[in-house]
C-alpha positions as CSV (number, residue, x, y, z in Angstrom):
1,M,118.1,127.3,107.5
2,I,118.4,125.6,110.9
3,D,116.9,122.4,112.2
4,N,115.8,123.6,115.6
5,P,115.0,127.3,115.6
6,D,113.9,127.2,119.3
7,I,117.4,126.3,120.4
8,G,119.5,127.4,117.5
9,A,121.8,124.4,117.8
10,P,122.1,121.2,115.8
11,A,119.5,118.6,116.8
12,P,120.7,115.3,118.4
13,A,119.6,113.3,115.4
14,W,121.8,115.4,113.2
15,K,124.8,114.9,115.5
16,R,124.2,111.2,115.5
17,L,123.9,111.1,111.7
18,R,127.2,113.0,111.3
19,F,128.9,110.7,113.8
20,E,127.7,107.6,111.9
21,A,128.8,109.1,108.6
22,T,132.2,109.9,109.9
23,A,132.7,106.4,111.2
24,A,131.4,104.9,108.0
25,A,133.8,107.0,105.9
26,A,136.7,105.7,108.0
27,D,135.6,102.1,107.7
28,E,134.9,102.3,103.9
29,P,137.2,104.8,102.3
30,S,135.7,104.1,98.8
31,L,132.5,105.8,100.0
32,A,134.2,108.6,101.8
33,S,133.6,111.1,99.0
34,Y,129.9,110.1,98.8
35,L,129.4,110.4,102.5
36,N,131.1,113.8,102.6
37,A,128.9,115.1,99.8
38,S,125.7,113.6,101.2
39,V,126.2,114.3,104.9
40,L,129.4,115.7,106.2
41,S,129.7,118.8,104.0
42,H,126.4,120.2,105.3
43,A,125.6,122.2,108.4
44,T,122.1,120.9,109.1
45,L,119.9,117.9,108.5
46,G,117.7,120.0,106.3
47,E,120.6,120.9,104.0
48,A,121.8,117.3,103.9
49,L,118.4,115.9,103.2
50,S,117.6,118.4,100.5
51,Y,120.9,117.6,98.8
52,H,120.4,113.9,99.0
53,L,116.8,113.9,97.8
54,A,117.8,116.2,94.9
55,E,120.5,113.9,93.8
56,K,118.1,111.0,93.9
57,L,115.2,112.8,92.2
58,S,117.1,114.5,89.4
59,S,116.3,113.8,85.8
60,P,116.6,115.4,82.4
61,A,113.4,117.3,83.3
62,M,114.9,118.9,86.4
63,A,118.6,119.2,87.4
64,P,119.6,118.4,91.0
65,Q,120.4,122.1,91.7
66,L,116.9,123.1,90.8
67,I,115.3,120.3,92.8
68,R,117.4,121.2,95.8
69,H,116.3,124.9,95.5
70,V,112.7,123.8,95.5
71,I,113.2,121.4,98.5
72,I,115.1,124.0,100.5
73,G,112.3,126.5,99.9
74,I,109.8,123.9,101.2
75,Y,111.8,123.3,104.3
76,D,112.2,127.0,105.0
77,S,108.5,127.6,104.7
78,T,107.5,124.3,106.5
79,P,110.3,123.8,109.2
80,D,108.3,121.1,110.9
81,L,109.2,118.8,108.0
82,I,112.7,118.5,109.5
83,R,111.4,117.4,112.9
84,I,109.1,115.0,111.1
85,A,112.0,113.5,109.1
86,E,113.8,112.9,112.4
87,A,110.7,111.1,113.8
88,D,110.5,109.0,110.7
89,M,114.2,108.0,111.0
90,Q,113.7,107.2,114.6
91,A,110.7,105.0,113.8
92,V,112.9,103.0,111.3
93,I,115.7,102.4,113.7
94,E,113.3,101.4,116.5
95,R,111.3,99.0,114.4
96,D,113.6,97.6,111.7
97,P,116.3,95.3,113.0
98,A,118.1,95.7,109.7
99,A,118.8,99.3,110.5
100,R,122.2,99.8,112.2
101,G,121.5,103.4,112.9
102,M,120.3,106.6,111.2
103,L,122.7,106.5,108.3
104,Q,121.2,103.5,106.6
105,P,117.6,104.9,106.3
106,F,118.9,108.3,105.4
107,L,121.1,107.1,102.6
108,F,119.7,103.8,101.4
109,F,116.2,102.9,102.6
110,K,113.8,103.7,99.9
111,G,110.8,103.7,102.2
112,F,112.3,106.6,104.1
113,L,113.4,108.4,101.0
114,A,110.0,107.9,99.3
115,L,108.2,109.2,102.4
116,Q,110.4,112.3,102.6
117,T,109.7,112.9,98.9
118,H,106.0,112.7,99.5
119,R,106.2,115.2,102.4
120,V,107.8,117.7,100.0
121,A,105.2,116.9,97.3
122,H,102.4,117.3,99.8
123,A,103.7,120.7,100.9
124,L,103.8,121.7,97.2
125,W,100.3,120.5,96.8
126,R,99.1,122.6,99.7
127,Q,100.8,125.6,98.1
128,G,98.8,125.0,94.9
129,R,101.8,123.9,92.9
130,E,100.1,120.7,91.7
131,T,102.1,120.0,88.6
132,L,105.4,120.1,90.4
133,A,103.9,117.9,93.2
134,F,102.8,115.4,90.6
135,H,106.3,115.4,89.1
136,F,107.8,114.5,92.5
137,Q,105.2,111.8,92.9
138,S,106.1,110.4,89.5
139,R,109.8,110.4,90.2
140,A,109.3,108.7,93.6
141,S,107.2,106.0,91.9
142,E,109.9,105.4,89.3
143,L,112.8,105.4,91.7
144,F,111.4,103.8,94.8
145,D,108.4,101.8,93.6
146,V,106.2,103.8,96.0
147,D,103.2,105.7,94.6
148,I,101.6,108.2,97.0
149,H,99.3,110.8,95.7
150,P,100.6,114.2,96.8
151,A,97.3,115.1,98.4
152,A,97.4,112.1,100.8
153,R,98.0,113.0,104.4
154,I,100.5,111.1,106.4
155,G,101.4,111.6,110.1
156,E,104.8,111.7,111.6
157,G,106.8,108.7,112.9
158,V,105.7,106.5,110.1
159,M,107.8,103.6,108.6
160,L,107.4,102.2,105.1
161,D,109.3,98.9,105.5
162,H,110.9,97.7,102.3
163,A,108.2,99.8,100.7
164,S,108.1,98.2,97.2
165,G,104.6,98.4,95.8
166,I,103.0,100.7,98.4
167,T,100.2,102.7,96.9
168,I,98.3,105.4,98.7
169,G,95.4,107.2,97.1
170,E,94.5,110.9,97.0
171,T,92.1,111.2,99.9
172,A,93.8,108.6,102.2
173,V,94.9,109.6,105.7
174,V,97.6,107.7,107.6
175,G,97.9,108.5,111.3
176,E,101.0,109.0,113.4
177,G,103.2,106.1,114.3
178,C,102.0,103.7,111.7
179,S,104.0,100.9,110.0
180,L,103.2,99.9,106.4
181,L,105.0,96.9,104.8
182,H,105.6,96.3,101.1
183,G,102.7,95.8,98.9
184,V,100.2,97.7,101.0
185,T,97.4,99.5,99.1
186,L,95.2,102.3,100.4
187,G,92.8,102.5,97.4
188,G,89.4,103.2,96.2
189,T,86.8,100.7,95.0
190,G,86.0,102.0,91.6
191,K,85.5,105.3,89.7
192,E,83.8,107.2,92.5
193,V,85.0,110.7,93.1
194,G,85.4,112.8,96.2
195,D,86.4,111.3,99.6
196,R,87.0,107.7,98.6
197,H,90.1,106.3,100.3
198,P,90.8,104.8,103.7
199,K,91.5,106.6,106.9
200,I,94.1,104.9,109.0
201,G,94.3,105.6,112.7
202,K,97.4,106.0,114.9
203,G,99.8,103.2,115.6
204,V,98.3,100.8,113.0
205,L,100.3,97.9,111.5
206,L,99.5,97.1,107.9
207,S,101.2,93.9,107.1
208,V,102.7,92.7,103.8
209,G,100.3,92.9,100.9
210,A,97.3,94.3,102.9
211,K,94.7,96.0,100.7
212,I,92.4,98.5,102.4
213,L,89.8,99.8,99.9
214,G,87.2,102.5,100.0
215,N,86.4,105.3,102.4
216,I,86.6,103.2,105.5
217,T,88.3,103.6,108.9
218,V,91.0,101.4,110.5
219,G,91.0,102.3,114.2
220,D,94.0,103.2,116.4
221,E,96.5,100.4,117.0
222,A,94.7,97.9,114.8
223,K,96.5,95.2,112.9
224,V,95.8,94.1,109.4
225,A,97.3,90.7,108.6
226,A,99.4,89.9,105.6
227,G,97.4,89.5,102.3
228,S,94.1,90.7,103.7
229,V,91.5,92.7,101.8
230,V,89.7,95.1,104.1
231,L,86.4,96.4,102.8
232,R,84.7,97.5,106.1
233,D,85.7,99.5,109.1
234,V,88.1,98.0,111.6
235,P,87.7,98.7,115.3
236,A,90.5,100.1,117.3
237,R,93.1,97.5,118.7
238,C,91.6,94.6,116.8
239,T,93.3,92.2,114.3
240,V,91.6,91.5,111.0
241,A,92.7,88.8,108.5
242,G,91.4,87.2,105.3
243,V,89.7,87.9,102.0
244,P,87.5,89.7,102.8
245,A,89.0,90.6,106.1
246,K,87.2,89.7,109.3
247,I,88.0,90.3,113.0
248,V,90.2,87.5,114.3
249,G,91.3,89.0,117.6
250,G,90.8,91.9,119.9
251,P,90.4,94.4,121.1
252,V,93.7,93.3,122.5
253,C,96.4,94.7,120.2
254,C,99.0,96.9,121.9
255,Q,101.2,99.1,119.8
256,P,101.4,96.7,116.9
257,A,103.2,99.3,114.7
258,E,106.0,99.4,117.2
259,T,106.3,95.7,118.1
260,M,106.0,94.8,114.4
261,D,104.3,91.5,115.5
262,Q,102.5,90.3,112.4
263,G,101.1,87.1,114.0
264,I,97.4,86.4,114.2
265,P,96.1,86.0,117.7
266,D,95.0,82.6,118.9
267,Q,91.2,82.7,118.2
268,T,90.5,80.4,121.1
269,T,91.9,82.8,123.6
270,S,91.0,86.2,122.0
271,S,88.0,88.0,123.4
């Protein structure tokens, strides 16, 4: 398995990750064995990520060797997942000032690890392996406090910041480049069946504790303020806040998921 079949050489992200792991092992010898097992002993990002996720997700129900075999099979059949993992890591280091590089999200940030687990579970779901997909969902919920239905569709370059309490329902869609903070819910509004969860556009910022409920749309580059409850469509590049949420600014937002600016616009100057 290789990370960039078009070139046949290690991807830059993998080189950087290895460099950071080597430096960390020299700085902290007590973790050298862990860093070697998780990163440095592998030839590609896919091999390292499959090993690391398997060690995290293992349980009496499934040994790490079996989980790794499943994940490697998914990466071999869906090679884009490696590129997407790189994009997710890049999103973290660009948006989270706590990230010193790629090593921290890869090893320690549960939002990144939960998202990569979901991507494997979603691939299993698409292959019709629903029971195993639910198993991965359950383990991610137990380990990372992130509950994403394996059928939910999530674009690349997404960051789950802190991640605790994030819940995403079965028919939800999250566009590319979004940032979701802890406590975000993309849920339904009751016992309805069918298409019942939110559709989030590209580059959207969902702030701490935001609840978006029902089969509604949040437009591209919109911002949902902390603690808001959204029950109606949100236009693109607007800011909404409150319970229930109302438009408090826009359309003026510009790449809120990248700037991570959670402030509410001055309503006296917003148009």
